[in-house]
Structures are given as C-alpha cells and as structure tokens.
N, C-alpha and C positions, 0 to 999 in steps of 0.2 A: 399461528401464522408467522411467516418470516418478515423480516424488516431488512431491506437491502443496505441499510446504513451499516449493518454488521457484515464484515468480510472475514471469513474464517481462513486463517493461514494453514494451508494443507502441508505442513512441514513433516510429512511422513516419508517413509523410505522409498516407496515405489507405487506404481499404478494400482496394484492389488490392494495395498493398505489404503490408498486414497479412495478407491471405490467403496471399500468397506466402511470407511468413515462417512462418506457421503450417504450411504445407505442408513447408517445409524442416525444421522442428522435429519434425513428425509426433508419434509417441507418446512422444517424449522429454520433452514438456512437456504438462501437463494444466491449467495455471492461467495466465491472462493478465490483465494490467492494461491498461485502456484509459482514457486521461486526456483532459484538456482539449485537448491538442495535436491529438488525433484527432477531436474532436467535430465540426468542420466538414468533416472528410474522410470522413464516414460511420461515425463511431465507434460509434454506437448500433446501426446495421445490422450492423456487424462483430461487436459483442458478441452480438447475437441469433443470427447465423449460427454463430459459434463455439460458443455454448451449445446451441442447438436442433439443429443439424445435425452437429456434431462432438463433442458431449458434453463440452466443456471447461468449467471453472469460470471465472467472470468477476468481476474486481475493477474496478468503475467508480470511477475516481479523479476526482471532480468538485469536492471540497473546497467544498461548499455553505456559504455564509454570507449570511444575510439576516434579516429579521424572521421571527418564528416561523411565522406563517401562510404565508408564502411558502416557507419551507423545508419545512414539512409538506406543502404541495401538490406541490412538486417531487419529494419523496421518494415520495409516494403514486403519482405518475406513473411513477417508475423501478421501484417495487416490482412493477408489473404484468408486468415482463419476466422475472421469475424469475431474476434475477442473484444473485450470492453476497455480495459486499462492496460497500459504498459509503462514501466518505469525506465527512465534514463537518468544519468547523472545530470545535476543541475547546472552544468556549464553551458553558456549561451550557444556556443557553436554546436554542441551535441543536441540541444533542444531544437535548434533550427533544422538540423539535418533530419532528426526524427520526425518532425512535422512534415518535411518534404516526403519522407518515406511513407507516412500515414495518409497522405493526400488522397482524397476520393473514398476513404473508408470512414467508419464510425469509431475507430480506435482512438481513445483519449491518451495523450502523452502526459505523464506525470513526472515531474522533476524532483529528484532527491535533493534535499537541502543539505542537512548534516545528519548522518545516521543516528538513530535514537540510542544506540549502544555506546555512543561517544560522549565524553565530557571534555572540559577545557584541558585537562592533563593529556588526554589522548590527542587532542588537536595540536598541542605543543609538540608532541613527539612526531606528528605528521607534518610539522612546519607550516600549519595554517597561520594566517596573520593574527596578531593579537586582537583581543576584544572579547566581550561577553558572548557566550554561546548563543543566547537568544538573539542578540543583535545581529550576529553573523547569519543565523538562520533567516531572519526577516530580510536582511539585505539580499541573500541568495534567492529568496522567494520572489522578491520584487524584480530582480534581474531575470529570473526564470519566466515570470509573467510577461515582461517586456520582450523576451525572445519568442513568445508564442505558446508557452506551455499551457495545456488545458487545466492543469492543477499542479499541486506540489505535495510532496511527502514531508511531513514534519512531526515532531513530537506534540502530544496534546498540550504540553506546557506552552507551546508557541503558537497554537492555532488562533487564539484570540488576537495576538499581535499581528499575525498575517491577515486575518479577516479584516482588521482595521485599515489595511492598505487600500487605497482607491483602486489599484490595479487588480485586487482580488475579486472585484465584482464579476459574477458569472463564472468564476473559476472554482475548482474543487480543492478542498483540503482533506487529505487522507492521512490518518494518524495511526501508526503502529505505536508500540510502547504503552498500550492500554491494558490495565490489569484490574479485574474486579476487586473490590475491597477484601483485604486479607490474603490475596493471592501472592505467590512468590514472584518477585521481580525478575528472576532469571538473569539473563545477560543484558537486560534493558536498564538504563540509568536515568532517563528522563521520562517518567511515567505519570499517569493519572488514572482515575476510574473512568468507566464508560460514560456515566452521567456527566462528569466534569468535562470530558472531551467534547460532548455534544453541546453543552452550555457554552464552551469556549469558541464554538464556531466550526467544529469539524463536520464535514459532510458524511464521512465514513470512518469507522474505526476498524482496525485490523487486530484480531485476537487469535492466537494459536494454541499454545500449550494449555492455558486454563480450560480450553474446550476439549481438545483431542486427548489430553491426559486424564480427563475427568472420568470417574467411574461410570457416569451417565452423560456422554457428550451432548445429547439432545437437551437434557434438562439444564446443563451448563449454558448452552447457547440461548435457551429460552429465558434463563435468569438474566443474562446480559441484555437481551432485547428489552426485557421488562425494566431493567435499570436505565437503559437509554431512553425509553419512552417516559420514564418518570421525570426526565429532565425537561 
C-alpha cells in the first residue's frame, strides 16, 4: 500500500517516461511532484492524466516568482486543473498574490524558504543577508505563514525548528533533500534520511533519483515507505 507522505519527484524527460515510471510504481505511490524540468516535456498533461485518470495526488513545483498580478494570474490558471500543491517563492508579496489566485480552489500554496541545494557560501554569492542558514530558513518560514502560505518547503534539517513555530500549527512542511541511508546525495547539500525527516516534523518528503534510478523503482519506493513508517 502507498503512503501519501512520500511524494515521488518525477524528474524524467517527458510524459512518456513519466507514464512508464508511474506504471512501474503502480499502487506503491499515490503522490507525484512534477517540476520545471518536465514542463516542456508535457508536464501539465502528465499532471492531468495522473490526477484525473489514475487518481494520484499532484504537487506542481513551479516556484513562481514575479510581480503580484502575474503570479495571481498564473496561479488562477493552475487552480482550474484541480491539483493539490503548488510552489511559489517565499516572498510575502508572492504568497499573497498566489493565495488570491488559488481562492475558491483546493490548491495548497507552498512557499520555498531556501533551496536545499544551497549552503551559506551559495547564499553569500547571491547576496543574501548574513546569518546561519537554518535561522534564515526559519525566519522565511515564519514570514511565509504570516503571509498566508498553506505550507513551506524546507530541508529536513530545518523541519523540527519550523514545526516549533506557533505559526506552523495546521500548516504543511514538505521536505526535499531526503535520501535513504547510503544513497548518493547528488546536488543536495542539506539532507537527512526519510525516518529522520518524519521524526523532525515533516508532513511529506520528496524523493526522486533514489527511486526512479533504482533497478526496481517500486521496491525502492516501498523501502522508503517502510523506513518512514518505522519513525
């Protein structure tokens, strides 16, 4: 059986590869993330097919960032597809506009705090303000909640700190940067295991390559579910 706390990142090349992966995973996975890498390969069509014809939950990871009117219009367009989660950047004006666009739908707006592929050196190059990465993530999460975000995206190393915020009550914490014990970290820098992410307060974990690059993706997904449930 599936556990929708596991979201599989469908970071494959096109809709054909996506449907093939979904077929291999079958009922072992009920929730998929479709991101920018799939957008030009039929990502929206795949999202609709998985949602409407296969009954899967869909997390559309677009990380919208623009002026408020543009974000609101883009989110309003997405909301008509009856998907589940959508990411925007965690700037308050972006979140407020996204919530306006999602009004009247069940679409949850998730705010990106700081990408899990970034560390303090990366933030320095991007001219982020000084401070510990975890402290900045927690501060951005709090501001995102205040702006109306339904949840945040943060690394599993920070989920416990975010969950301790009073503002996090009833909000979602979704964590990429999760790797099973012994798996290659890839381009992620702030990672933990599935069990630790759940223990730290994450509602959902996002896992991609350790599943779809596995010799047996279904077995890999089932092993991650078992590890989460052990927490």
